[in-house]
C-alpha positions in Angstrom: 46.6 -53.7 74.0 47.7 -50.3 75.3 45.3 -47.5 75.9 45.9 -45.9 72.5 44.6 -49.0 70.8 41.9 -49.6 73.3 40.6 -46.0 72.9 40.2 -46.6 69.1 37.8 -49.4 69.9 35.9 -47.7 72.7 35.6 -44.2 71.2 32.9 -45.1 68.6 30.7 -46.6 71.4 30.5 -43.3 73.4 27.2 -41.4 73.1 26.4 -37.8 73.8 23.1 -37.4 75.6 21.9 -34.1 74.2 19.1 -31.7 73.8 18.4 -30.1 70.4 17.9 -26.3 70.5 17.2 -23.7 67.9 20.2 -21.9 66.3 20.6 -18.3 65.1 19.8 -19.6 61.6 16.3 -21.1 61.3 17.5 -24.0 59.1 20.1 -25.0 61.7 20.1 -26.3 65.2 22.5 -26.8 68.1 23.0 -30.0 70.2 23.8 -29.2 73.8 25.3 -32.0 75.9 23.3 -33.1 79.0 25.6 -35.9 79.8 27.3 -39.0 78.4 26.2 -42.6 77.7 27.7 -45.7 76.2 26.2 -48.3 73.8 26.2 -51.8 75.4 24.5 -53.8 72.7 24.8 -53.7 68.9 21.0 -53.6 68.6 20.9 -50.1 70.2 20.9 -50.3 74.0 22.4 -47.2 75.6 23.3 -46.9 79.3 23.6 -43.6 81.0 23.1 -41.9 84.4 19.5 -41.7 85.4 19.8 -38.2 86.8 21.0 -36.8 83.5 17.7 -37.8 81.8 15.3 -37.3 84.8 16.5 -33.7 85.1 15.7 -33.1 81.4 12.2 -34.7 81.9 11.6 -32.2 84.7 12.7 -29.3 82.6 10.1 -30.4 80.0 7.4 -30.7 82.7 7.2 -34.5 82.2 6.7 -36.8 85.2 8.9 -39.8 85.8 7.3 -42.9 87.5 10.0 -45.3 88.5 7.4 -48.0 89.3 5.8 -47.8 85.9 8.6 -49.6 84.1 9.7 -48.6 80.5 8.3 -45.4 79.1 7.8 -44.4 75.5 7.0 -40.8 76.5 10.3 -39.2 75.3 11.0 -35.5 75.3 11.0 -34.3 71.7 14.3 -32.6 72.0 16.2 -35.6 73.6 18.7 -37.4 71.4 21.6 -39.8 71.6 24.5 -38.9 69.3 27.4 -41.0 68.1 30.0 -38.5 67.0 32.2 -40.8 64.9 35.4 -39.5 63.5 35.9 -36.2 61.6 35.9 -36.4 57.8 37.6 -34.2 55.3 35.1 -31.4 55.9 35.7 -31.4 59.7 32.3 -32.9 60.5 32.1 -36.2 62.3 28.4 -36.6 63.3 28.0 -40.3 62.6 24.5 -40.9 63.9 21.8 -39.0 65.8 18.9 -41.0 67.1 15.9 -40.3 69.4 15.2 -43.1 71.9 12.0 -45.0 71.4 11.9 -46.3 75.0 13.6 -45.5 78.3 13.7 -47.6 81.5 14.9 -46.1 84.7 16.5 -48.2 87.4 14.7 -47.8 90.7 17.6 -48.2 93.1 20.6 -47.1 91.1 21.5 -44.0 89.1 21.1 -45.8 85.8 18.8 -45.4 82.7 18.6 -47.7 79.7 17.7 -46.0 76.4 16.6 -48.2 73.4 17.3 -46.7 70.0 15.4 -47.5 66.8 16.6 -50.7 65.1 17.8 -49.0 62.0 21.5 -50.1 62.0 24.0 -52.2 63.8 25.4 -49.9 66.5 29.0 -49.9 67.8 28.9 -51.5 71.3 31.5 -51.5 74.0 33.0 -54.8 75.0 31.3 -56.3 78.0 33.4 -58.0 80.7 33.8 -61.8 80.9 32.6 -63.1 84.3 36.2 -64.0 85.2 37.6 -60.5 84.4 39.4 -59.4 87.6 39.5 -55.8 88.8 41.5 -54.6 91.8 42.0 -51.6 93.9 45.0 -49.7 92.6 44.3 -50.9 89.0 44.5 -48.4 86.1 41.2 -47.4 84.7 40.0 -45.2 81.9 36.9 -43.0 81.5 35.3 -41.1 78.6 32.7 -38.5 78.2 31.6 -35.0 77.1 32.8 -32.7 80.0 31.3 -29.3 81.0 28.1 -29.9 79.0 29.5 -28.3 75.9 27.7 -27.4 72.8 28.3 -30.0 70.1 30.2 -28.4 67.3 31.9 -30.2 64.4 34.9 -30.7 66.6 33.1 -32.0 69.6 34.2 -35.5 70.4 34.4 -37.5 73.6 37.3 -36.8 75.9 39.5 -39.6 77.4 40.6 -39.7 81.0 42.8 -42.0 83.1 43.1 -42.8 86.8 43.0 -45.7 89.3 40.5 -47.6 91.2 40.6 -46.4 94.9 38.0 -48.6 96.4 35.7 -51.5 95.4 32.6 -53.0 96.8 29.7 -54.9 95.2 27.7 -51.7 94.9 30.2 -49.0 94.1 33.5 -48.2 92.5 35.4 -45.2 93.8 38.0 -43.9 91.4 40.9 -41.4 91.6 40.2 -39.8 88.2 39.6 -36.1 87.2 36.2 -35.9 85.6 34.0 -32.9 85.1 30.3 -32.1 84.9 28.9 -33.6 81.7 30.8 -36.9 82.3 27.8 -38.4 84.2 26.7 -41.6 82.5 30.0 -42.2 80.8 31.8 -45.5 81.0 34.7 -46.5 83.1 36.6 -49.2 81.2 39.7 -51.5 81.4 42.7 -49.7 79.9 44.0 -52.8 78.1 40.9 -54.8 77.1 38.4 -52.0 76.7 35.8 -53.9 78.8 33.1 -51.9 80.5 33.6 -51.8 84.3 31.1 -49.2 85.4 29.1 -46.0 84.8 30.1 -42.7 86.4 27.3 -41.1 88.3 28.8 -38.8 91.0 31.8 -36.7 91.6 32.8 -34.1 94.1 33.3 -30.4 93.5 35.1 -27.7 95.6 33.8 -24.2 95.5 36.7 -21.7 94.7 35.9 -18.1 95.3 37.5 -14.8 94.4 40.0 -16.0 91.8 41.7 -13.0 90.2 41.5 -13.0 86.3 42.2 -10.4 83.6 41.6 -6.7 84.3 41.3 -7.2 88.0 38.1 -9.2 87.9 37.4 -12.0 90.3 35.4 -15.1 89.6 33.9 -18.0 91.5 33.9 -21.5 90.1 33.5 -25.2 91.0 36.7 -27.1 90.8 36.3 -30.9 90.4 38.3 -33.2 92.7 39.5 -36.6 91.8 36.9 -38.6 93.7 34.5 -40.2 91.3 31.8 -42.8 92.0 30.6 -45.4 89.5 27.9 -48.1 89.3 29.7 -51.4 88.8 28.9 -53.6 85.8 27.1 -56.2 87.8 24.2 -53.7 88.2 24.2 -53.1 84.4 24.3 -56.7 83.4 20.7 -57.4 84.4 19.4 -54.6 82.1 21.4 -56.1 79.2 20.0 -59.5 79.8 16.4 -58.2 80.0 17.0 -56.3 76.7 18.2 -59.5 75.0 15.0 -61.3 76.1 12.8 -58.4 74.8 11.7 -57.6 78.4 13.3 -54.1 78.7 
């Protein structure tokens, strides 16, 4: 398959990690992206970057004990959102679910969120143990950059780059990701198999850029250096989930 066909399969598995906030109208609410996740099991197992959720716990004055194991103390405003595809009305919010349990990896920047067993979820294809990956190989990534507000037109973005360096504990990619992509998947361009979870990227501070009316702004420009947790670190969580031990 080419990337166009692969993206059609992967896109429904991408999850927005969001917080629900009040809107200007009392009967409405906004969903603000905290980061990205991906569904790795049809029974509702989501993988994301640990720091995305831990930071939100701290904002809600909730403690996080990595040694305690799974927790069912979930912030009330934390949700996982599958955006689906836009329908004739322009809305494409396919599913919004609040995790019932979260497990934080102690040594890696990973968190596993378990969703309510109310449906069969779209899950990304997991790699076969013989699936080869190489330095220089094309790779794709997806996510919700810049922590945007979820509107009716808010859908995951697709990115493409190459693997720059591989070791058993890290994948370094040459791919242009932005804040908000943390926790999103890196996947095989042709097969759609999950290869890793993005957890870190580098930014360069740019100061004094001239914009309209003589104003100058400062901003953080992303570079192309992105780090990802390889799938072999995710696999154990999937296996524990299938055994009912996560």
